[in-house]
N, C-alpha and C positions, 0 to 999 in steps of 0.2 A: 433486509433492505438496507441500502446505503443511505443513511441519513446524512452522510458527509461525503464530500467528493473524494474520489480516489486521488491520492497525492502522487506526485512524481517521485515515488520512493527512491530516490537516487536514480535519476534518469540514466546516469552512467550505466546503471544496472543493465538495462536491456541490451546494450551493445556487447556486454561481456558474454552473453549467451553464445554469441558467435564463436568465441574462443573455445568454449567448452565443447561445442559441436565439432571442432576441428580435430578432436582426439579420435583415434582410429575406431574405437568401439561406438562412439556417439556421433560420428560425422553425418550420418543420415537422419538424425533426429529432428533437426530444425525444419527441413523442408516438409516433412509430414505435418508438423505443427502449422505451417503456413497453409498447406492444403486443407487441413481440418478447419482452420479459421475461416478460409474462404467458403467452405461448405456450410459452416454455421451462419455466416453472413447471408449466404443465398437462402438458407432455410428461413431466417428472420424476415428477409425482404419479401418472401413469398407468402407470408402470413397475412390473411385478411380476416379480421375479427368479426364474428357475428354473435348474436345473443346465445346461440346454441353451441359454439365451439370454443368459448373462452377458456374453459378449464383444460380441455384436451390440447389446445395449441400451446398454452403456457407450460403444461407438464412436458410435452414433447421437446420444446425448446430448452427447458431447464435440464432435462436429461442430457441433451447434447452439450450444454454448458458444463455440467458436472463431469462428463466424460473427457472434455477438453482439459478441465482443471486436473483431473487424475493423470492424464498423459503428461502434462507439464510437470506435475509432482514427481512422476516416475523419473524423468530426466534430472530433476533437481536432486532427488535422493541418491542418484548414481554418481554425483560429483565427487571427485577426490583430487587433492592437490598432488603434484603441480599441474596446472592447466595452461595451455598455450593458446593465446589469442590469434585468430586468423582473420585478416581483413577481408578475405574473399567471401566470408559468411555474413558480413555486416549488411549487405544488401537484403538478404533474407530476413535478418533481424529487423531492418527498417520496415519490411512488409508487415511484420507482426504488429509494429506500432500503428501503421496505417489501418490494419484490420481492427484494432481496438477502437479506433475512431469510428470506422464504418459500423461496427457492431453496436456501439452505444448510440449512434445516430438512429439505427433501426429501433432500438429499445425506446428511445424518446418518441419516435413515431407511433409505436404501439401504445404507449401511455396516452398519447393524445387521442388515438382512435378509441381507447377504452373510455376516456372522458366523454367523448361524443356519444358513444353507445349507452352510457349510463342514463341518458335522458329518456330512452325508450325501453331498455331492457329491464327485466325484473331485478330487484335488489339482490335476491339470492344468487343470481347469475353473476352480477357485478361483483359481489363479495368473493366468489370463487376466482374470478378473473383478477381481482385486486390482490388476493393472496398469492396467486401464481406470478403476477407481475412483480410484486415485492421480492419474492424468492429469486426470480430470474435476474432482477436488478442486483441483488446481493451476490449472486454467483458470477455475473459478468464482471462486477467490480473485483471479486476475488480472483478471477481469471487474470486480470491485469496485475494484481498484486503478486500472484505466484510467479509470473514471468519476471517481474522486477526483483523480487526476493531472490530468485534463482540467480539472477544476474549479479546481485550484490555478493552472493557466495562466490561466484566466479571471479569477481574482482579481488577478493581476499586470497584466492588460490592461484591467481595468474602469475606466470613466471616471466612474462615479457611485456609488462606494462609500459616501461620506458620506450621500447621500440614502437609501440602502437599508440603512444600518447596523443599525437596530433589527430590521427584518424578517430580515436576514441572520443575526443572532445567534439569533433564535427558531428558524429553520430549522436552524441549526447544532446546537443542542441536540437537536432531534429526530433529526437524522442521527447524532449521537453515540450515542444510545440504540440505533438500528438497527444500527450497526456493532458495538457490544458484543454484541448478539444474534447477528450474523453470525459473529463470532469464536468465540463459544461453540459454535456448530454445527460450524464447521470443526474446532475442537479435538476435539469428539466423534468426528468422522469420522476424524481422524488417529489417535486412540487406538484406535478400533475396528480400523483397518487394521494398526497396529503389533502388535496382539495375534494376527494371523494369520500372521506371518512369522518365519522362523528359518533362518540360513545361516552364512557364514564371515567373514574380515576382511583388511584392509590400508589404505594411505593415499593421498591425492591432494591437490594444491593447497595443502599446508601452508605452504610458503614464501611464496607469494603472499598467502595469507590473513593470515599473521602480519605481513607487511610492511604490509598495510592496517591491521591493528590498531595497530601501532606508529605509523604516520603519522597515523591518526585520533586517537590519544591526544595526539600532538604538536600537531595542529591544535587540539584542544580547549584545550590549555594556552595556545597563542598567542591564541586568541579570548578566553579568560578574562582575559588580561593587559591587554586594551585598556581604557582609561579614556576614556569619551566626554565631550565638552564641546561647547558651542554652536559652537566654531570648527572642531573636527575631525570632527564627527559625520558629515558627508557623505562625506569622504574615507576615514575609518576603516570606515564601513559598506560602502562600495564595495570596499575592500580585502578585508574579511571575506567579502563575497559572491563575489569572484573566487576566493579561497582555497577556499571551500566548493565552488564550482562545479568547480574543478580536481580536488578530491578525489572529488567525485561522478562525474566523468568516468573516474577510475581504477577506481572501484567498478564502473561500467558496463562498462569494458574487461574486467575479470575475469569479470563476469557473461556477457559475450558469448563469452569463451573457453570457459567451462564449457558454455554452450549448444552451441557448435561441437563440443566433445569428445563431448557426450552423443549427437550424431547417429550416431556409429559405434561407441560403446563403453559399457560399464557402469562404475560407480564402486564403490570399496571404501572405506567410511567408516572413518577412524581416529579415536581419541579426541582426538588433537591437532587434527584438522580441526574436530571438533565444539566443542572448547574455543575455537578461534579464531573460529568463527562466533558463539559466545556473547559473546566479548570484543569483537567488532566492534559488537555492539548496545550494549555498555557504553560504548564510545568514542562512538557515535552519540548516546547519551543525554547524555553530557557536552557534546557540541557543541550539542545542543538546549538544555541548561541555560544555556550561554553566550548563546545567542540570546534566551532568555527574559530574561536579565539586561539585554541590550541594549534590549529593549522597555521595561523598567522605567526604565532610564536615559534613553532618548529621551523617554519620557512626562514625566519629571521636568524635563528641560531644554527641552522644547518651547516654553514661553512666551518663552524667551530666545533662541531660534534663529530665523534668518531663514526665511521661508516656503519659499524655494527649497531651502535646505539641508535643512529638515525634510522636504519632499516627496521629495527625492532619497534621504535616509536611510531614510525609511519604505518607499519602493519597494525599496530594497536589502534591507530586512528581509523584505519579502514574497518577494523572489527567494530569499533565504536559506532561508526556511521551505519554499518549494516544492522547492528542491534537497535539503533534508534529508529531506523526505517521500519524494522519488523515491529517495534513497539507501536509505531504510528498505525500500522495495519491492524494490530490487535485491538487498539483503542477504538478504531473505527468499526471493527467487526462487532465489538461489544455493543456499540451504539446501534449498528445495523440490526443485530439479532433482537435486542430489546424492543426496538421499534417494530420489527417484523412480527413479533409475537404479542404486541400490546393490544389491549382492549379499549384504550382510552386515547387513541391518537387524536381524535377530533378535539377533545377537551384541552389537550396540550399542544395543539398544532402551532400556535404562535410561539410558544417557548421552544418547541422543536426547531423551528426555522431560525430563531435567534441563536440557539446552540449550534446549529448547522453552520451558520455564518461565522460564528466565533471559531469553531473547529477548523473551518476552511482557511481562515486567515492564519491561524497558528500553525496548521500543518504545512501551509505554503511557506511560512517563515522557516519552519523546521527543515523542510526539503531544500530550501535555498542554502541553509547552513551546511547540510550534508553535501550538497553539490559543490559548494565552495571548498569544503575540507577535502573532498575526494579529488577535486581538480588540482589542489595544491599537492596532494599525495602523489598523483600521477606525474606532476611536474618534477617532484623530488626524485622519483624513480628514474625519470629520464635524465635529469641533470647530473645526478651522482651515481648513476648506473648501479642502483641498489639490487 
């Protein structure tokens, strides 16, 4: 379950999918995703929940969502540089953004319907429906993440960013609006689900989570201490990209461990775990702020920097932003999975909502930093023809 709203993981992201699909082998891949998304929206809009069909309807919808995620992943895994962006495909990409909004709106509707049904249906039925709704919410959020992550990869691999810069930024603004609406619908679903549960307590993964918090804060301090100049910009940005990638790998490792544990057991949320999850988003926001400062510094020294160093530094900045966006997703997925598998949601409901609000604020700040850094990077590619 998404206890946190899905962030606009670099809304630039989505538009670069179009470029990837312009390649000969992959040109037909985007339209099938749009068609599949429309079919999924139609499936959700046709669901009418009753006390007898809760589990079956949720399972069927979740299978469709997982299939959609798999198809997106297939496209993402096939990416290879260099990629050429094609403005003709941005319209289809925009449709994917609109579909995310429509799909999450249907999810919010279903959560409200389940809340109404809970008044009259047996608790065992509601429990099954609740579990299915949480899983479906998790997968719909992951669906949006995978599209945006794939787009971030495309940005780093694109060979004509400068040519497409103006069109990219226009599409980016449109995608950002769609993501905000998507987040609002997911939050509505989460709150509706939290209102239906109440159980017990205990803790898990506190040490690992707190270690990541401490190391994330230390990384943010190191990044903020770097002073860029025309002579060191390439090496310092490469070093920063390496450090962030290493930290992102550790976040992914813990995410994988939690996924593995969830296969055979449930979790018991402690307040310390929730605080650590919230603090991880604070550390991530600080890292994003440092990257935003890098973009300002690089933009300032660009006229005095060699073209080779500027190109390498800008590529490193794009790599940094992509890794930070991926980290955002992994942190949110850890929160989602722990909540989805928890036996004491009711006991911790207030703290869950506090953590949710904290993470939403910090993830929004992180994404704003990523967006600013990538916008500067695109401008540099266009201005200096990198």
